[in-house]
N, C-alpha and C positions, 0 to 999 in steps of 0.2 A: 654213210659216205665212205668212200675208199680212204684208207690210211695212206698218206703220202709223205714224201721226203719233206723235212722242215726247211722252210725258206729263211735265210739268216741275214742276207745283205742289208735289207732295209731296217730290220730290227737292230742290227749292229751299228747303224748310223750312216749308211751310204748316202751320198749326195744325189738327189733325183732332180733331173732337169726335164720339165714337162712342157708340152705345147710347142716343141721345136718345129721349124719349117725348112731351114736351110742346113747345109753342112756347117759344122763349127770348127773354128781354128782358134785356140787359146794361146796367146803368147806366154812363153815360159822362160824365165831367166835361168841360164845354164851355168854361168860363171860370174864371179863378182869382180869389181874393180879392186885395186890394191892401194894401200897407204904406206908411206915411207917416212921415216924419221930423217930430218935433214938439218944441216948446220944453219946458223943465222944467215950467212952469205955463202951458199953452197957453190957458187961459180958455174953451175950448170942447171939446166931445166930438169924438173922431175920427170921421170919416165912415165909416159901414159900407159895405162892398162885398162882397156875397154872391157866392159862387161859384154857377155854374149847372150843372144836370145835364140830360142827354138820355138817349136809349136807342139801343142797337143791337138790332134784332130779327131773329130767324131763325124761319122756319116751314117745314115740309116741303113740297117741291115734287116731283112725281112725274116720273121719267124712265123711259120704257118702250120696249121694242123687241120685235119678234116676227118669226118666220119659220116656214116650213113645209118639210118634206121628205117624200118618198114612202116608203111601206113597202118598195117595191121597192128603192130605194136603200139602205135600212137593211139589207136582206137580202143584197144583192149587193156592197156596198162592202167593201173590204179594210181599212177602218179603222172606229173606233167613231163612227158618224155622229152619234149623239145627243150624245156628248161634244164632238165638233167643233163642232156647232151651239151648244151651251151656252157653250163657251169663246169662240166668236166673238161672241155677244151680250154676254157679260160684258165682253170687251175693248172692244167698241163702246160700252158704257155707261160704262166707266171713262174712255175718251178723251173722251166727250161731257161728263162731269163736269169733267174737266180744262179743256176748252174753255170751259165755263160760268164757271169760275173766272177765266179770262183775259179773256173777252170776252162773257160772258152779257149779254143785252139788258136784263134787268130788267123785261121785258114778255113777252107771249105765253107765260106760265107758266114763264119762265126765271128763274134767279137773276141777280143783278147782278154782273158780272165786274169785274176791275180797270179795264180800259179804258173801261168804261161808268160807273164810279163818279165822282160829282161831287166835285170838290175835289182830284183828283190834280194833281201838278205837270206842266205842259206845257212842252216845249222847242220854241221856234219854229224853223222851218226855211225861212222865206221863202215867197213867194207860191205857188210851184209845188213846194214841198218842196226838198230838196237832199240831196247825199251827206253822210253824217255825218262829222265830223272828230273827232279825239281830244279837242279842246276841248269838243265837244258831249257826249261821254260823261262828261267831268269835270263838265260843267254839270248833268247828271242827278243826280250825287252831291251836288253843291253845293246844289241845290234842296232835297234831303232834309235835309242838315245845317242849312241855314238855318231849317228848320221844327222844329228841336230833336229830330229823330228820333234816338234813340240808336243807335250802331253795334252791330250784332248779327251773329252767325255766319250768319244767313240772308240777308245782303245778296248780291244777285246780279243779273246781267243775264239777260233772256230775249230772244233774237233769232232772226230767221229765218235759214235756211242761207245765203241770198244776202247778207245783211248781214255775217254772219261771214266769208264768202268775201271780200267787199270789204275787211273789216278786216284780213284776213291778208296782203293784197297792197298795203296802203296804209300808208305810214310815219306815225308819230305827228306828226312835223314834216316838211313837204315839203322835200326836198333835204338832210336830215340823217340820219345813221345812228343813229337812236334806237330802232330796232325798229318792228315793225308795231303797229297799233292792237290787233289780236287777237294775243297772243303765241303762241309755240309750245306753251305749256302750256294754251292755250285760255282764258286769263284776259284780262279787259279792265279796265284801270285798277286792277289789283290784285285784282279780284273775279272769281269764276267766271262763265262765260257758258254758259247752257243753250240748246241749239239745238233748234228745233221748227218744224214747219209749221202749228202751231195758230194762230199769229198772222196777222192780216189782211195780205194782200199787194196788195190792189186798192183801197186807200183813195184818195179823191179830194182833192187839194189844188190849187186853182187850175186850171191846164190839164192837170195830170197825174192819171191815174187808176190808177197802178201803184205807189203809195207803200206802204211797209211800216211796220208798227208795231213798236216795241221798248219794253221795260219794264226799269226798274231799281228796286230797292226792297228793303225788309225783308219777305221773304215770310212770316215768321211773323205778320205783321199780317193775313194772309188766313186766315179761319176757314172750314173745311169742316165743316158739320154733317151727320151721318148718322143717320137714324132707322131703326135696324135694318140688317141686311146686305142685299146684293142678293138678291132672290128670283127663282128660276128655276122656271117652271111648264111641264111637258110635258103636253100635252093630246092623247091619241090618239082622242078621242071626237067632238069637234065636226065634224071633217072626215073622219070614218070612211068615209062613203059615197064619198069621193073617193080613199080609200086614202092619206090624208095625215096626218102627225103635226105638230101645231102646238106651237111652243115660244115662250114669252113671258118677259121679264124685267121686274122692277119695282125701282126704286131711289128711295128717298125722301131728298132731300138739299136743302141750301141753302148759299149762300155769303154771307159778310159780310166787309167790310174794316174793321178796327178804327180805323185811322188812314189816311184817304185821302192825307194828305201824306207817308206813308211810301213813296209810289211816284211815279216820274216817267216 
């Protein structure tokens, strides 16, 4: 089989909503009420402060793929050609959905992924970017804790292979034997680190255009909505005069982040 990009969202703990049929709108509290200390006989009413509500919406977006193969290949191949093609398109769609959850544009019919979500915590790395330090990884955690995000079992880092390799050969503190940023157990700052080529590696910052993205957060704050299962359609008729069989897949899905501050 083809070696493909690793899918990380479900493994990291994303929340999957299956069997959906309608558009979804989740109520979300935006601001709290307030409490005031008052005298025994204040002489005036306490000032009301109403909490405010918003919505998180999800609606199905279509992900599709298609290919064709010849009847001659189907007859002469030593393997099940149709099964191979079906499995390839299903894997391609699954990887595309994972990519959308990480970095979907929120435009061009795509869901909005974590990296494109407004309000996530951003860690500054200088004018032209920089090599990450152990303190930077700790800062990613700190930004989430300061935002009152509760610690959960789904907290993890998602990093590119090159960043993980850098972390394995770089000490936490320069000149001291305190271990590498990425430990022998593959953990960073006490949390699991998932490795994938799904993250961007050609981001531009200042004069550099080879910067990598990295994410830390509570991945259960990512919701993946699925409207039905992936549908596979084999069509032997449309291209019958060409001696070809066409296979298409359709997946209806959307992505939503419950708390943008749950990520940095």
